[in-house]
C-alpha positions in Angstrom: -104.5 -82.5 -21.6 -103.6 -83.7 -24.6 -99.6 -83.0 -25.6 -99.7 -80.7 -28.4 -96.1 -82.3 -29.3 -95.4 -85.8 -30.8 -92.5 -88.0 -31.6 -92.8 -88.7 -35.5 -90.6 -91.2 -37.9 -89.4 -89.2 -40.0 -87.0 -91.7 -42.3 -84.1 -94.2 -41.5 -80.1 -94.0 -41.5 -78.1 -95.2 -44.2 -76.4 -97.2 -43.6 -77.8 -99.3 -41.0 -81.8 -98.7 -41.6 -82.3 -97.2 -38.1 -85.5 -95.3 -37.8 -85.3 -91.6 -37.1 -87.4 -89.9 -35.0 -88.4 -86.4 -35.1 -90.3 -83.8 -32.2 -93.7 -82.3 -34.5 -96.8 -80.5 -33.1 -100.3 -81.7 -33.4 -100.0 -80.4 -37.2 -97.5 -82.0 -38.2 -94.7 -79.6 -38.2 -91.1 -80.1 -37.3 -90.2 -78.2 -34.0 -86.8 -80.7 -33.2 -85.3 -81.8 -36.4 -82.3 -83.2 -35.2 -82.3 -87.2 -35.7 -82.5 -88.8 -33.0 -84.0 -92.5 -31.5 -87.4 -92.9 -30.6 -86.0 -92.4 -26.6 -84.1 -89.3 -27.5 -87.3 -87.4 -29.1 -89.7 -88.6 -26.2 -87.3 -86.8 -23.7 -87.1 -83.8 -26.1 -90.4 -83.7 -26.3 -91.2 -83.9 -22.3 -88.6 -81.3 -22.1 -90.8 -79.1 -24.5 -94.0 -79.9 -22.7 -94.9 -77.6 -19.5 -94.9 -79.8 -16.2 -98.3 -80.2 -15.1 -99.3 -77.9 -12.5 -101.1 -80.3 -8.8 -104.3 -78.3 -7.9 -103.1 -76.2 -4.9 -105.7 -76.8 -1.7 -107.1 -74.3 0.2 -106.3 -73.8 4.0 -109.3 -74.1 6.0 -110.5 -70.7 7.7 -110.0 -69.8 10.7 -112.7 -68.7 13.7 -112.7 -65.2 13.0 -110.9 -64.7 9.8 -112.2 -63.7 6.6 
């Protein structure tokens, strides 16, 4: 399953020229607008994305049940 969020570079800090990153949807709509480092933006993106649930295994039926 592909994430519906992505980290985008959306400018640079002045002075210094460090890149500014933000979190956007797949359609490039910014959803977290604070200026962040790339690492901070990746953490914010993961916080927005739902955790993947592992597939449940069914318990085998016992004799006489079911």
